[in-house]
C-alpha positions in Angstrom: 106.8 196.1 -36.1 106.1 194.1 -39.4 102.7 192.8 -40.2 103.7 189.2 -39.4 105.3 190.2 -36.1 102.2 192.1 -35.2 99.9 189.2 -36.0 102.0 186.9 -34.0 102.0 189.2 -31.0 98.2 189.2 -31.2 98.2 185.4 -31.5 100.6 185.0 -28.5 98.5 187.4 -26.4 95.3 185.5 -27.3 97.0 182.2 -26.4 98.0 183.6 -23.0 94.5 185.2 -22.5 92.6 182.1 -23.4 94.7 179.5 -21.5 95.4 181.9 -18.7 91.6 182.2 -18.1 91.5 178.7 -16.5 94.2 178.7 -13.8 91.9 176.7 -11.5 92.7 173.6 -13.6 96.4 173.7 -12.5 98.3 174.0 -9.3 100.8 176.3 -11.0 100.6 178.7 -13.9 103.7 180.2 -15.6 104.0 182.6 -18.5 106.9 183.4 -20.9 107.6 186.0 -23.5 110.6 186.5 -25.7 112.3 187.8 -28.7 115.1 186.3 -30.9 117.1 187.4 -33.9 116.3 184.0 -35.6 113.8 181.3 -34.7 115.7 178.0 -35.3 114.0 174.6 -34.9 116.1 171.5 -35.1 118.8 173.4 -36.9 116.6 175.1 -39.5 115.4 178.7 -39.5 111.7 179.1 -39.3 111.8 182.9 -39.9 114.1 183.1 -43.0 116.9 184.2 -40.6 114.7 187.1 -39.3 113.5 188.2 -35.9 110.7 186.4 -34.0 108.4 187.4 -31.1 107.3 184.5 -29.0 105.2 183.8 -26.0 103.5 181.0 -24.1 101.7 179.8 -21.0 102.2 176.6 -19.0 100.0 174.8 -16.5 101.3 172.1 -14.1 99.8 170.0 -11.3 101.4 168.5 -8.2 100.5 165.1 -9.6 102.9 165.6 -12.6 100.4 166.4 -15.4 101.1 169.5 -17.5 99.7 171.4 -20.5 100.6 174.5 -22.3 100.5 176.6 -25.5 103.3 178.6 -27.3 103.3 180.9 -30.3 105.9 182.4 -32.6 105.9 184.2 -36.0 107.3 182.2 -38.9 108.3 182.9 -42.5 108.3 180.0 -45.0 108.1 182.3 -48.0 104.4 181.4 -48.7 102.4 183.7 -46.5 102.3 181.5 -43.4 102.3 183.9 -40.5 102.6 182.1 -37.2 103.1 178.8 -35.4 101.0 177.9 -32.5 101.9 174.8 -30.4 99.6 173.0 -28.0 101.1 170.3 -25.7 100.5 168.2 -22.7 101.9 165.3 -20.8 103.1 163.7 -17.6 106.3 164.1 -15.7 107.6 161.8 -13.0 110.8 160.6 -11.3 112.1 157.1 -10.6 115.6 155.7 -9.7 117.2 159.1 -9.9 115.9 159.8 -13.4 113.3 162.4 -14.5 110.9 161.2 -17.1 108.6 163.2 -19.4 105.9 161.6 -21.7 103.8 163.9 -23.8 102.2 165.0 -27.1 102.8 168.2 -29.1 100.5 169.6 -31.7 102.1 172.0 -34.2 99.5 174.3 -35.9 100.1 177.1 -38.4 98.3 180.3 -39.1 97.9 181.7 -42.6 99.2 178.7 -44.6 98.2 178.9 -48.3 95.3 177.0 -49.6 96.1 173.3 -50.2 99.0 173.4 -47.8 98.9 171.9 -44.3 102.0 172.0 -42.1 100.0 170.9 -39.0 101.2 167.7 -37.4 101.4 165.9 -34.1 104.4 164.4 -32.3 104.6 161.9 -29.4 107.4 162.6 -27.0 109.4 160.5 -24.5 112.3 162.0 -22.6 114.5 161.1 -19.7 117.3 162.9 -17.8 119.5 162.6 -14.8 121.4 165.1 -12.7 125.0 164.6 -11.6 125.8 167.5 -9.3 125.7 170.7 -11.4 125.5 168.7 -14.6 122.4 167.1 -16.3 122.4 164.6 -19.1 119.3 163.6 -21.0 117.8 162.1 -24.1 114.5 162.4 -26.0 112.7 160.9 -28.9 109.8 162.4 -30.9 107.6 160.4 -33.3 105.1 161.7 -35.9 103.0 159.5 -38.2 102.3 162.4 -40.6 105.1 164.9 -40.5 105.0 168.5 -41.6 102.1 168.2 -44.1 103.4 165.2 -46.0 102.7 161.5 -45.6 106.1 160.8 -44.0 106.7 159.2 -40.7 109.4 161.0 -38.8 111.5 160.3 -35.7 113.7 162.9 -34.0 116.3 161.6 -31.6 118.3 163.9 -29.3 121.0 163.7 -26.7 121.4 166.8 -24.6 123.3 168.1 -21.6 123.6 171.2 -19.3 126.0 172.4 -16.8 125.3 175.1 -14.1 128.4 177.3 -13.8 127.0 179.7 -11.2 123.7 181.1 -10.1 123.6 183.3 -13.2 125.4 181.2 -15.9 124.5 177.9 -17.4 125.9 176.1 -20.4 124.0 173.6 -22.6 124.1 171.8 -25.9 122.4 169.0 -27.9 122.9 166.8 -30.9 119.9 165.3 -32.7 119.1 163.2 -35.7 115.9 163.9 -37.7 114.8 160.9 -39.9 111.9 160.7 -42.4 110.4 157.6 -43.9 110.5 158.1 -46.8 112.7 161.2 -47.1 116.0 162.8 -46.4 117.6 162.5 -42.9 120.0 164.9 -41.3 121.9 165.6 -38.1 121.7 168.8 -36.1 123.5 170.2 -33.1 123.7 173.3 -31.0 125.8 174.7 -28.1 125.4 177.8 -26.1 124.9 179.5 -22.7 122.3 181.4 -20.7 122.9 184.4 -18.5 120.3 185.4 -15.9 120.0 189.1 -16.1 117.4 189.0 -13.3 115.5 186.2 -11.6 112.9 186.5 -14.4 114.9 187.6 -17.4 117.5 185.5 -19.2 119.8 186.1 -22.2 120.7 183.1 -24.3 123.5 182.9 -26.9 123.6 179.8 -29.1 125.2 178.3 -32.2 123.2 176.0 -34.4 124.3 173.9 -37.4 123.4 170.8 -39.4 125.1 168.5 -41.9 122.6 169.5 -44.7 124.3 170.9 -47.8 123.2 174.4 -48.7 121.9 175.3 -45.2 123.7 177.9 -43.2 124.7 177.7 -39.6 123.2 180.3 -37.2 124.3 182.4 -34.3 121.1 183.1 -32.3 120.6 185.7 -29.5 117.4 185.3 -27.5 116.0 187.3 -24.6 113.3 185.6 -22.6 111.2 186.6 -19.6 109.4 184.0 -17.4 106.9 184.8 -14.7 
């Protein structure tokens, strides 16, 4: 295991240990661990097209409130080792729609001096199920995005279709905007196969309309328990 992957595994384990130490705050606690050949976020690789080890913990309450933490190794070519996300919010249902309002804090371990990738996004999402299909949309807003003084908004339309108990298909198209800055469109499509009731294999294709950026075929294995 490389030094960055080892550090991230330690960070992920620490996240699970620290947050998992307070299960009394939630009605339900869930954990996840995974590995992928390429960590892609909104169409762009976060690991220089290399492997990532990831893990997180989620707390939820019967009243609809939730919180969690998630970690992954990253490689921006400047020594930054890991991404650690902290998030929370509220989920509810009305008129046949599911709603999700929350906040996400992205923090980074090992960033070089004078560089701050840390930022916060506000999230609003809605979805509706039509039999085996689900269609949804989301918007994320940040007043200070990715370490620069740029407002950013990310819009996404997504959908999923349950083929069987073991197979589901899904995809999304999104638009990332910066003010000021360059905007771009991203999309992905793929499918998940349930190897067991706790282990899933996801195959996904990602691309953007950015010149000079490669598309990506991503294979991920994730366990949830």
